[in-house]
C-alpha atoms as an extended CHARMM CRD file, in Angstrom:
* protein
*
       156  EXT
         1         1  MET       CA            219.7140000000       29.9320000000      367.9150000000  PROA      1               0.0000000000
         2         2  SER       CA            220.3490000000       30.8050000000      364.2670000000  PROA      2               0.0000000000
         3         3  VAL       CA            223.4450000000       28.5360000000      364.1700000000  PROA      3               0.0000000000
         4         4  PHE       CA            221.3950000000       25.6060000000      365.5170000000  PROA      4               0.0000000000
         5         5  THR       CA            218.6970000000       26.1700000000      362.8470000000  PROA      5               0.0000000000
         6         6  ASP       CA            221.3050000000       26.3310000000      360.0830000000  PROA      6               0.0000000000
         7         7  VAL       CA            223.0460000000       23.1450000000      361.2340000000  PROA      7               0.0000000000
         8         8  SER       CA            219.7620000000       21.2490000000      361.5550000000  PROA      8               0.0000000000
         9         9  ALA       CA            218.7500000000       22.3400000000      358.0470000000  PROA      9               0.0000000000
        10        10  LEU       CA            222.1310000000       21.1810000000      356.7720000000  PROA      10              0.0000000000
        11        11  LEU       CA            221.7030000000       17.7880000000      358.4500000000  PROA      11              0.0000000000
        12        12  VAL       CA            218.1900000000       17.3530000000      356.9750000000  PROA      12              0.0000000000
        13        13  GLY       CA            219.5670000000       18.0880000000      353.5110000000  PROA      13              0.0000000000
        14        14  LEU       CA            222.4880000000       15.7120000000      354.0480000000  PROA      14              0.0000000000
        15        15  LYS       CA            220.1190000000       12.9660000000      355.2230000000  PROA      15              0.0000000000
        16        16  THR       CA            217.9980000000       13.3980000000      352.0610000000  PROA      16              0.0000000000
        17        17  THR       CA            221.0640000000       13.2960000000      349.8210000000  PROA      17              0.0000000000
        18        18  LEU       CA            222.4940000000       10.1720000000      351.4520000000  PROA      18              0.0000000000
        19        19  SER       CA            219.1550000000        8.3260000000      351.3870000000  PROA      19              0.0000000000
        20        20  GLU       CA            218.8120000000        8.9680000000      347.6180000000  PROA      20              0.0000000000
        21        21  ALA       CA            222.4380000000        8.0630000000      346.8750000000  PROA      21              0.0000000000
        22        22  PHE       CA            221.9600000000        4.4000000000      347.7470000000  PROA      22              0.0000000000
        23        23  LYS       CA            218.7020000000        3.8020000000      345.8380000000  PROA      23              0.0000000000
        24        24  PRO       CA            218.8820000000        1.9810000000      342.4780000000  PROA      24              0.0000000000
        25        25  HSD       CA            219.2690000000        4.1210000000      339.3710000000  PROA      25              0.0000000000
        26        26  VAL       CA            216.2410000000        4.4940000000      337.1050000000  PROA      26              0.0000000000
        27        27  THR       CA            217.9230000000        6.6090000000      334.4500000000  PROA      27              0.0000000000
        28        28  VAL       CA            218.5890000000        4.9540000000      331.0890000000  PROA      28              0.0000000000
        29        29  GLU       CA            221.7390000000        6.0380000000      329.2650000000  PROA      29              0.0000000000
        30        30  TYR       CA            219.9660000000        6.8590000000      325.9940000000  PROA      30              0.0000000000
        31        31  PRO       CA            220.9420000000        6.3050000000      323.1110000000  PROA      31              0.0000000000
        32        32  GLU       CA            223.5000000000        3.6960000000      324.2220000000  PROA      32              0.0000000000
        33        33  GLN       CA            220.8250000000        1.8350000000      326.1770000000  PROA      33              0.0000000000
        34        34  LYS       CA            217.2680000000        1.6850000000      324.9460000000  PROA      34              0.0000000000
        35        35  SER       CA            214.3110000000        0.9500000000      327.1510000000  PROA      35              0.0000000000
        36        36  VAL       CA            212.2380000000       -2.1100000000      326.3400000000  PROA      36              0.0000000000
        37        37  ARG       CA            208.9380000000       -1.4190000000      324.5780000000  PROA      37              0.0000000000
        38        38  SER       CA            205.8130000000       -3.3840000000      325.3620000000  PROA      38              0.0000000000
        39        39  GLN       CA            204.5590000000       -5.8570000000      322.7870000000  PROA      39              0.0000000000
        40        40  ARG       CA            201.5150000000       -3.6570000000      322.1300000000  PROA      40              0.0000000000
        41        41  TYR       CA            203.6210000000       -0.5470000000      321.4270000000  PROA      41              0.0000000000
        42        42  ARG       CA            202.6110000000        1.2680000000      318.2380000000  PROA      42              0.0000000000
        43        43  GLY       CA            205.5000000000        2.9260000000      316.4130000000  PROA      43              0.0000000000
        44        44  ARG       CA            206.5130000000        3.3510000000      312.7730000000  PROA      44              0.0000000000
        45        45  HSD       CA            204.1660000000        2.0660000000      310.0740000000  PROA      45              0.0000000000
        46        46  TYR       CA            205.1240000000       -0.7080000000      307.6410000000  PROA      46              0.0000000000
        47        47  LEU       CA            203.3910000000       -1.9790000000      304.5070000000  PROA      47              0.0000000000
        48        48  ARG       CA            203.7770000000       -5.7470000000      304.4220000000  PROA      48              0.0000000000
        49        49  ARG       CA            204.3000000000       -8.1410000000      301.5340000000  PROA      49              0.0000000000
        50        50  TYR       CA            203.4120000000      -11.7750000000      300.9750000000  PROA      50              0.0000000000
        51        51  ASP       CA            206.2110000000      -14.3540000000      300.9630000000  PROA      51              0.0000000000
        52        52  ASN       CA            206.1890000000      -14.3880000000      297.1410000000  PROA      52              0.0000000000
        53        53  GLY       CA            206.9610000000      -10.6240000000      297.0550000000  PROA      53              0.0000000000
        54        54  LEU       CA            203.4940000000       -9.3380000000      296.1250000000  PROA      54              0.0000000000
        55        55  GLU       CA            202.1820000000       -6.4140000000      298.1650000000  PROA      55              0.0000000000
        56        56  ARG       CA            199.4010000000       -7.1350000000      300.6210000000  PROA      56              0.0000000000
        57        57  CYS       CA            197.6850000000       -3.7700000000      300.1150000000  PROA      57              0.0000000000
        58        58  ILE       CA            194.6870000000       -4.0790000000      297.7990000000  PROA      58              0.0000000000
        59        59  GLY       CA            193.9540000000       -0.3460000000      297.6360000000  PROA      59              0.0000000000
        60        60  CYS       CA            190.6070000000       -0.5740000000      299.4500000000  PROA      60              0.0000000000
        61        61  GLU       CA            191.2400000000        2.7200000000      301.3370000000  PROA      61              0.0000000000
        62        62  LEU       CA            189.6830000000        1.4080000000      304.5550000000  PROA      62              0.0000000000
        63        63  CYS       CA            192.7690000000        2.5350000000      306.4810000000  PROA      63              0.0000000000
        64        64  ALA       CA            192.3200000000        6.0910000000      305.2080000000  PROA      64              0.0000000000
        65        65  ALA       CA            188.6270000000        6.0070000000      306.1190000000  PROA      65              0.0000000000
        66        66  ALA       CA            189.3850000000        4.7300000000      309.6390000000  PROA      66              0.0000000000
        67        67  CYS       CA            192.0840000000        7.3400000000      310.3320000000  PROA      67              0.0000000000
        68        68  PRO       CA            190.6200000000        9.9390000000      312.7450000000  PROA      68              0.0000000000
        69        69  VAL       CA            193.0550000000       12.6760000000      311.6620000000  PROA      69              0.0000000000
        70        70  GLY       CA            193.0790000000       11.9630000000      307.9280000000  PROA      70              0.0000000000
        71        71  CYS       CA            196.8210000000       11.5060000000      307.5730000000  PROA      71              0.0000000000
        72        72  ILE       CA            196.6420000000        8.5700000000      305.1160000000  PROA      72              0.0000000000
        73        73  LEU       CA            196.3010000000        9.0140000000      301.3480000000  PROA      73              0.0000000000
        74        74  VAL       CA            195.6270000000        5.9450000000      299.1920000000  PROA      74              0.0000000000
        75        75  ILE       CA            195.1290000000        6.0910000000      295.4190000000  PROA      75              0.0000000000
        76        76  ALA       CA            194.2690000000        2.7100000000      293.9260000000  PROA      76              0.0000000000
        77        77  ALA       CA            195.0210000000        1.3550000000      290.4570000000  PROA      77              0.0000000000
        78        78  GLU       CA            193.9920000000       -1.8080000000      288.6230000000  PROA      78              0.0000000000
        79        79  ASN       CA            196.2880000000       -4.8290000000      288.3860000000  PROA      79              0.0000000000
        80        80  THR       CA            196.9110000000       -6.1730000000      284.9000000000  PROA      80              0.0000000000
        81        81  ALA       CA            198.1760000000       -9.5680000000      283.7720000000  PROA      81              0.0000000000
        82        82  GLU       CA            201.5610000000       -8.1440000000      282.7420000000  PROA      82              0.0000000000
        83        83  HSD       CA            201.8570000000       -5.7730000000      285.7310000000  PROA      83              0.0000000000
        84        84  ARG       CA            200.7300000000       -7.5890000000      288.8990000000  PROA      84              0.0000000000
        85        85  VAL       CA            201.5440000000       -5.8010000000      292.1500000000  PROA      85              0.0000000000
        86        86  SER       CA            199.0760000000       -7.4650000000      294.5520000000  PROA      86              0.0000000000
        87        87  PRO       CA            197.0070000000      -10.6540000000      294.3750000000  PROA      87              0.0000000000
        88        88  GLY       CA            193.6960000000       -8.7600000000      294.2000000000  PROA      88              0.0000000000
        89        89  GLU       CA            192.0930000000       -6.7580000000      291.3920000000  PROA      89              0.0000000000
        90        90  ARG       CA            193.5840000000       -3.4980000000      292.6680000000  PROA      90              0.0000000000
        91        91  TYR       CA            196.6900000000       -2.2560000000      294.4080000000  PROA      91              0.0000000000
        92        92  ALA       CA            197.7750000000        0.9890000000      296.0560000000  PROA      92              0.0000000000
        93        93  LYS       CA            199.4430000000        3.0550000000      293.3520000000  PROA      93              0.0000000000
        94        94  VAL       CA            200.0190000000        5.8520000000      295.8760000000  PROA      94              0.0000000000
        95        95  TYR       CA            200.2220000000        5.2340000000      299.6250000000  PROA      95              0.0000000000
        96        96  GLU       CA            201.3260000000        8.1150000000      301.8390000000  PROA      96              0.0000000000
        97        97  ILE       CA            201.1930000000        8.7620000000      305.5700000000  PROA      97              0.0000000000
        98        98  ASN       CA            201.8070000000       12.2090000000      307.0200000000  PROA      98              0.0000000000
        99        99  MET       CA            203.6580000000       11.2230000000      310.1850000000  PROA      99              0.0000000000
       100       100  LEU       CA            203.4160000000       14.7420000000      311.6210000000  PROA      100             0.0000000000
       101       101  ARG       CA            199.6430000000       14.3560000000      311.8480000000  PROA      101             0.0000000000
       102       102  CYS       CA            199.5650000000       10.6800000000      312.8570000000  PROA      102             0.0000000000
       103       103  ILE       CA            198.5230000000       10.0020000000      316.4520000000  PROA      103             0.0000000000
       104       104  PHE       CA            199.5820000000        6.3140000000      316.3290000000  PROA      104             0.0000000000
       105       105  CYS       CA            196.1120000000        5.1320000000      317.3190000000  PROA      105             0.0000000000
       106       106  GLY       CA            196.3630000000        1.8850000000      315.3070000000  PROA      106             0.0000000000
       107       107  TYR       CA            192.9260000000        2.2220000000      313.6610000000  PROA      107             0.0000000000
       108       108  CYS       CA            194.5230000000        1.7900000000      310.2260000000  PROA      108             0.0000000000
       109       109  GLU       CA            195.9740000000       -1.5490000000      311.3220000000  PROA      109             0.0000000000
       110       110  GLU       CA            192.6230000000       -2.6860000000      312.7190000000  PROA      110             0.0000000000
       111       111  ALA       CA            190.6720000000       -1.6160000000      309.6180000000  PROA      111             0.0000000000
       112       112  CYS       CA            192.8940000000       -3.3930000000      307.0820000000  PROA      112             0.0000000000
       113       113  PRO       CA            191.1870000000       -6.5910000000      305.8590000000  PROA      113             0.0000000000
       114       114  VAL       CA            194.4590000000       -8.1550000000      304.6080000000  PROA      114             0.0000000000
       115       115  GLN       CA            196.8130000000       -7.0040000000      307.4220000000  PROA      115             0.0000000000
       116       116  ALA       CA            198.8260000000       -4.9180000000      304.9680000000  PROA      116             0.0000000000
       117       117  ILE       CA            199.6190000000       -2.0270000000      307.3150000000  PROA      117             0.0000000000
       118       118  VAL       CA            201.1960000000       -2.7180000000      310.7150000000  PROA      118             0.0000000000
       119       119  LEU       CA            202.6710000000       -0.4800000000      313.3500000000  PROA      119             0.0000000000
       120       120  GLY       CA            206.1050000000       -1.7090000000      314.3350000000  PROA      120             0.0000000000
       121       121  PRO       CA            208.3280000000       -1.1270000000      317.3700000000  PROA      121             0.0000000000
       122       122  GLU       CA            210.5170000000        1.6160000000      315.8620000000  PROA      122             0.0000000000
       123       123  TYR       CA            210.1270000000        4.9230000000      317.7090000000  PROA      123             0.0000000000
       124       124  GLU       CA            213.0970000000        7.0400000000      316.6210000000  PROA      124             0.0000000000
       125       125  LEU       CA            211.4010000000        9.0240000000      313.8580000000  PROA      125             0.0000000000
       126       126  SER       CA            213.2490000000       12.3350000000      313.8790000000  PROA      126             0.0000000000
       127       127  ASP       CA            214.2580000000       14.1440000000      310.7040000000  PROA      127             0.0000000000
       128       128  VAL       CA            215.4730000000       17.5580000000      309.5610000000  PROA      128             0.0000000000
       129       129  SER       CA            212.5810000000       18.7780000000      307.3930000000  PROA      129             0.0000000000
       130       130  ARG       CA            208.7970000000       18.5380000000      307.3730000000  PROA      130             0.0000000000
       131       131  GLU       CA            208.7980000000       17.0170000000      303.8840000000  PROA      131             0.0000000000
       132       132  GLN       CA            210.7150000000       13.9760000000      305.1590000000  PROA      132             0.0000000000
       133       133  PHE       CA            207.7920000000       13.1230000000      307.4620000000  PROA      133             0.0000000000
       134       134  ILE       CA            205.4950000000       12.2760000000      304.5740000000  PROA      134             0.0000000000
       135       135  TYR       CA            206.2210000000        8.5740000000      304.2690000000  PROA      135             0.0000000000
       136       136  THR       CA            205.6780000000        7.3720000000      300.7210000000  PROA      136             0.0000000000
       137       137  LYS       CA            204.9240000000        3.8350000000      299.6390000000  PROA      137             0.0000000000
       138       138  GLU       CA            208.6090000000        3.1980000000      298.9030000000  PROA      138             0.0000000000
       139       139  LYS       CA            209.5850000000        4.1870000000      302.4460000000  PROA      139             0.0000000000
       140       140  LEU       CA            206.7400000000        2.1960000000      304.0370000000  PROA      140             0.0000000000
       141       141  LEU       CA            207.0750000000       -1.0600000000      302.0690000000  PROA      141             0.0000000000
       142       142  GLU       CA            209.0480000000       -3.8260000000      303.6490000000  PROA      142             0.0000000000
       143       143  PRO       CA            211.6580000000       -5.2210000000      301.2560000000  PROA      143             0.0000000000
       144       144  GLY       CA            210.8900000000       -8.0980000000      298.9340000000  PROA      144             0.0000000000
       145       145  PRO       CA            212.3340000000      -11.6060000000      299.3540000000  PROA      145             0.0000000000
       146       146  GLN       CA            215.4760000000      -10.7650000000      297.3390000000  PROA      146             0.0000000000
       147       147  GLN       CA            216.1850000000       -7.5120000000      299.2370000000  PROA      147             0.0000000000
       148       148  THR       CA            217.6620000000       -6.9180000000      302.6840000000  PROA      148             0.0000000000
       149       149  PRO       CA            215.2800000000       -6.2660000000      305.6020000000  PROA      149             0.0000000000
       150       150  LEU       CA            214.5450000000       -2.7200000000      306.7920000000  PROA      150             0.0000000000
       151       151  HSD       CA            214.0450000000       -3.6320000000      310.4180000000  PROA      151             0.0000000000
       152       152  ALA       CA            214.8250000000       -7.1080000000      311.6570000000  PROA      152             0.0000000000
       153       153  GLY       CA            212.9640000000       -6.7670000000      314.9960000000  PROA      153             0.0000000000
       154       154  ARG       CA            209.5740000000       -5.7980000000      313.6420000000  PROA      154             0.0000000000
       155       155  ARG       CA            206.5610000000       -7.8200000000      314.7460000000  PROA      155             0.0000000000
       156       156  ARG       CA            204.3900000000       -9.7330000000      312.3050000000  PROA      156             0.0000000000
């Protein structure tokens, strides 16, 4: 009786293995293959520019006020005639996002009156130290018209 029980258990296991062997694979060979992100996916932040190279951010700090975890720091400065950074009266002299605290909720993008901050499709945000996760304005700004693009697939 024990031999019959063992053989039947073996056959049940073999049936399970064979039924799974012929099903389609759902595993993605990451990083060679990357899964497709939805259009509404919220990944890495970008500070946008106008076509003429001026920054869109006017230093209003509404993004920092809307952030539920307080990971955005904006310090505004006044534009002058000889030093124009944005088309408005002010610009963001300092713009930092602590990506370790960010929950990618998108409230900063919704709160911005000039669509300066957007969350793009990039999701590979690993680094080797905590300090590298504080994204400064230089790291967030998309390149100007004369520079090469940071990320060609980013949504507008």
